[in-house]
N, C-alpha and C positions, 0 to 999 in steps of 0.2 A: 800814769799818763800825765797827771797834773805836774808831777816833779819833772818829768822829761820835757814837757812844753815850757816849764819855767826856766830850765837850764838852757834850752834852745833859744829862748828869748834873751837870756843873759848874754849868750855867745853872739847873738845878732846885734845887741846894743854895743858890745865890746868890739864888734867887727872882726871877730875871730872866725872868719868864714871857713877856714879849713876844718876847724873843729865842728862848726855848724854842719858842714857837708857830711862829715863822718857820723854825726848824730841823727841825720835825716832818716836813714833806714829804720832806726829804732822808733822814731816818731811815727813813721808810716805804718810799721808793724803794729804799734799799740793802737793807732786809730782804726786799723783794719779789725783787730781783735775786739775793740769796743763795738764796732758796727756788727760784727759777727754775733757777739753776745746779745745785742739789741734784737737782731733778726731772729735768733733762736728763742729768746723770750717771747717775741711777737708770735712766732709759729706755735709755741706752746700754748699761748693764750688763745690763738685761733682754734686750736684743737679742742680746748676746753669749752669755748663758746659753741663750737659745733656740737659737742656732746650734749650740752644743755639744750640747744635748739631742737635736737632730735630726741630729747629725753633719754639719752643713752647713759644712764647713771651707773651702769655696770662697767663702764670704761675705767681702766686702771692705768695711771701714769707711773712708769718705772722710775723709782727713786734711786735704787741701788747702783744701777749702771748709768745714771745720768751724770752729766758734767756737774762739778761742784757748784757752779754759779746758778744752776736751775733746779738743784735738788730741793731747796726750800720752797720754790714755786710749785714744784710737782707735789710736794707734801700737802701744801695748802689746797691744791686742786682735788687731791684724793679725799681730804677731809670734807670739802664741800660736797663732792659726789656722794660720799657715804651718808651725809646728812640728808641730801635730796632723796637718796635711795630709801632711807627709813621713812621719810615723809610720804613718798610715793607708795610704799608698801602699806602704810597705815591707811591712806586714802583708798587704795584698791580694796583692802580688806573691808573697810566701812561700806564701800560701794557694793561689793559682793554681798555683804550682810544685809543691807537694805533691799537689794534686788531679790534675795531669797525670801525675805519677809513679805515683800509686795507680791511675789509669785504665789506664796502659800496662803495668803488671806483670801477669804471668799468675796471680799469687796472688789468690784471691778474698778480700775483706775486708768485714766487717760490724761495725757498732757499734750497740749497743742499750742502753737504760736498764734496769738489772737488775730493779728493782722492778716497773715497769709493762710491761716487754717492748717498749716502743716503739722501732722501728728508727730510728736517727738518720741513718745513712748506709750505703750499700752500693755497691761499685764495679761497673763493667761486667763485669769478669772473673767475679765471683760470679754475676751475672745469667745469663751464658752457661753457666757451669759447672752451675748448678742449673736452668737453663731457666725462670727466674722473672723476669718483667719488673718486678715490684714486690712489696714485702713491707712491710706497715704495722707489724705487730708480729711478734716472734719466735714467738709462739704460733700465728700463721697457718701456720707450717711443719708443724704437727701433721697437718693434713689431707693435705698433700702427701707428707711423709716423716716418719712418727712416730719411726722408728729414729734418723734423723739428728738430729731435734729433741732426743731424749733424750740423745744423745751431746754435743750442744752445751751443753745445760743442766747436765749433770753435769761438764763440763770446768771444772777449777779454774784460777785465774790461775797462769801459769808452767808449766802442764802441756801435754803434747802426746799425742795418741792418733790411731790410724788408725780411721776410720769408713767406712761404706758409704753413698754417695748413690744412692738408687734413683730413676732417671729414668723417663720414660715408656717408652722403648725399650730401655734398658740401665742398668747400674749401674757406678759408678766407686768406686775406693778413694780416700778423701780423708784427708789428714793435717791434723788440726785442732790449732791452737796458739792459746792464749788468754792474755789479760792483762786487767787492770782498772785503772781510774783514777777519781778522784773530783773533781767540780767543782760548786760551789754547793750542796753538801750531797747531791748525787745521785751514785750509783755507776753507772758505765758499764762494759760488757764489750766488748772488742774481740777478734773471732775471725778468724783467718786460715785460709783453706782452700787446700790445695795438692793438685792431682790427682797421685797417685802410682801410678795404675794401670799406666801404661806402664813405670815404673821397677820396680815389683814384678813385672810380667810378665817383664821382661828378667832380673831377678835369679832368679826362679823357673826360667826357661828354662835359665839357666846352671847352676843347681843340678841340674836333671834331666840335663843333658848330662854333668856330672861323674859323677853316679850311674850313668848308663847306660854311660859309658865304662868305669868300674871293673867294673860288673856283667857286661857282655858279655865283657870281657877275662878275668875269673875263670871265667865259665861255659865259654867256649871252651877255656881252658887245662885245665879240669877234665874236660870232657866228651870232648874229642878223644881222649885216651888210652883212655877207656872204649869208644868206638866202635872204635878200633883193636884193643883187647883182645878185643872181641866177635868181630871178624873172625878173630883168631888162634884163639880157642876153638872157633869154628865149624869152621875148617879142621882143627884137631886132632881134633875129635869125628868128622868125616867120615873121617879117616885111621884112626881106631881102631874104626870100625864092624865091621870084620872079626873083631876079637878080643873085642868086648864083646857080652854077651848082652842082647837087648832083649825078653826074655820078659815082664818086668813093665811094659814101656813107659817105663822110666826114660830111655832114650836119646832117645825122642821128646819127652819132657818137657824134657830138657836142651836139645834143639835148638830147641824152641818158646821156651824161656826166653831163650836166647842171641839168637835173632832179635828177640824183644821188646825186649831191652836195646839191641840195635843200632838198631832202628827208633826207639825213644824217644830215644836219644842223638843220632841224626841229626836228629830233629825238634827237639830242644833246640838243636843247633848252628844249624839253619836259623832258629829263633826268635831266637837271639842275633844272627845275621848280619843279620836283618831290622831289628832295633832299632838296629843300627849306623848305619842311614840317618839317624837323628836327629842324629848328630854329623858327618855328612859335609858338610853344607851350611854353609860358612863365608864364602863370597865371592859377591858378586852381579855379574852382567853387566848393568848398568843401561843402559837406552836409552829414548828417548821413543817412546811407542806410543799409537795411537788406541784408545780403548775399543771403538769399533765394530768394529775388526779383531779384537780379542780375542773379542768376542761372536760374530762370524761364524765364526771358526775353531772355537770351542767348540760352536756349533750344528751345524756340519758333522760334527764328530767324534762328537757324542752323538746325532745324528738317527736312525741305524739302531736304536740301543737304545730310544730314545723311541717310535719307530714300532712296534717289536716289542711293547713293553709297553703301547701305546696311551695314552701320556702326552703331554699338551700342554705345551709349553714356550713361554712368552710372553716377548718381549724388549721392555723399555721403556728408550729412550734419547732424551730430549728434545733434548739437546745433542750432535749428531753429531760435533762438533769437540772433544769432551772428550778430553784427553790426560793421561797420567800417566807418571811415570818408574819403570820396574820391570824386573825380570828376567823377560822374557816366558815363558821355559820354566818357571821356578818358579811364576809366577803362574798359568799354565795348569794346572799340577799341582794348585794349591790349588783352582781353580774346578772341575776335573774331580772332585776328591775331594768337594767340596760338592754337586755335581750328582748324583754317584753316591749319596751319602747321601740326597739328596732323593728320588731314584728309589726307593730302598729304603723311604723313609718313606711314599710315596703309593701304593705298589703295590696296597694293599688298599682304596683309596678308590674310590667309585663314579665320580667325575669327577676323576681325578688331574691335578694341575696344578702346574707349576713356573714361577716368575716370576724372570727375570733382569733386573736394572735397575742403572742407574748415574746419579749426579747429583753436583753440587757442593754441599756442606753450607754452613751459615751461617758457619762459621769457615774457609771456603775449603779444606776437605779433600775430595779425591775419594773417593766412596764407591761400592763395588760391592756389590750385595745379591743373595743367592740365597734366595728364599722358596718355601715349599711349603705345600700344604693337607693335610699328613699328620696323624698322630695327636698330634703335639706331644710335649713332654717335661715331666716333673715338675720341681719346683725342686731336689729332691735329685739328680736325674740331671744337671740343668743345671750344678750346682756341680762336677761331676766330668768333664765331657765333654772338657776340654782336658788332663786328666791322662794321661800315658803309661800304657799297659797297660789303661786302662779302656775297655770297649766294651759296648754293649747288644746287639750281634749275637752269635749263637752261634759264628759262624766269624770274627768280627772280631778283629783284632790289637790294636786300641786305639792304633795309631800314626798314623792319618790326620789327625785334628784336632790332635794334638800337633805333627805336622810342619807343618800349615797355620799354626799359631800361631808356630812358630819362623821360618818363611819371612816372615811379616808383621812380626815383630820385627826381622829383618834388614833389612827395607824401612823401618825406623823408623816403622812403622804399627802397627795392632793389629786384631784380629778380635773381634767381639762377637756374641753369640747372644741372640735373644729367642724365647720359645716359650710357647704356650698349649695346654694339654692339650685334645685334641679339635678344635683349630682349625688348628694348623700351627706351623712353625718358620721363622725367618729368620736367616741369617748375614750380617753386614755386615763388609766389609773397608774399613778407613780408611787412606788413603794421605796 
């Protein structure tokens, strides 16, 4: 086209108009072809930009049947698309890999936009941990658990704290860890939730065992000589009765005092000996056992007491083949303790009732539950029921539920209580 235009200009300068007129069709044809080439290249570029815009990297530009002038252009587009396709595939693989890891871990994870509170993502572990199938915004948690919401909002990036997650039937201790990141001008918070209830229970149990071991040892070492000395004083007093005047009643007072010291010291020794039971259980004799057999043995054992007190005990077991691995003797001790407590709780009710049930939970844990329709317990009492020495009964030792908790921890399980004042209480054993 450059040569043609140069020739046409030469003809114009020479004023050879006839030849110029004859060359005009060629000039027009070449200008048209140039414009057509430009439009075709522009259309090809538009198609490529469109494929990038919609991330359609599978698009292939036909090189073989393309005009020669755009073949190199299409080859370049195909190379760029192939590179994008590889990068996209690698990113998708990494994303799927990370997603699978986050879904498999037991740690609950949630990410939300800090300003609006919109939840961007939460994994299945967190949904199970909080019993929440869906959470649109972090503010939605207020209605479900305001205390946990406040703990999450006040958590600063890089900080960790222990909070309590209040579920419908029980509560768990949760270790919260937070971090923050910024993208496209928005700040996001990432919170990790780790259930530490079992770890805290085990640590607490070991701490109580050490304390009880030291305490009972010191009490028995200190009180045993007092009891022995009281026996000696009583004997010496009886031997001296012949030479001592009892006109003022002093001898009688001494005798009563010595007997009181002996009785109280023996009571204290018995008390310390009883609490030694908390430290005796260290090894389990595990075996596969049917829950139906456990219930049958328990029912036969408790039936005379239940009939005498006119208490109805109902057994609910939908899966008669439900099996768990446990030390049968220790497990029966736990259930007897819970049923005895339930009997005490319902004795003043008009229609006393105890329900013994077992089922497989959603997270594949075997659960045994002992529920009653007694007077229930206040939140203040509920916080203390597993503490050694604490008892709401006048004659209670406060050892029963502590022992139950220790046995369940040895089984790598846990025991949880739910209670509503005036309605009743339920203890659940999780294996």
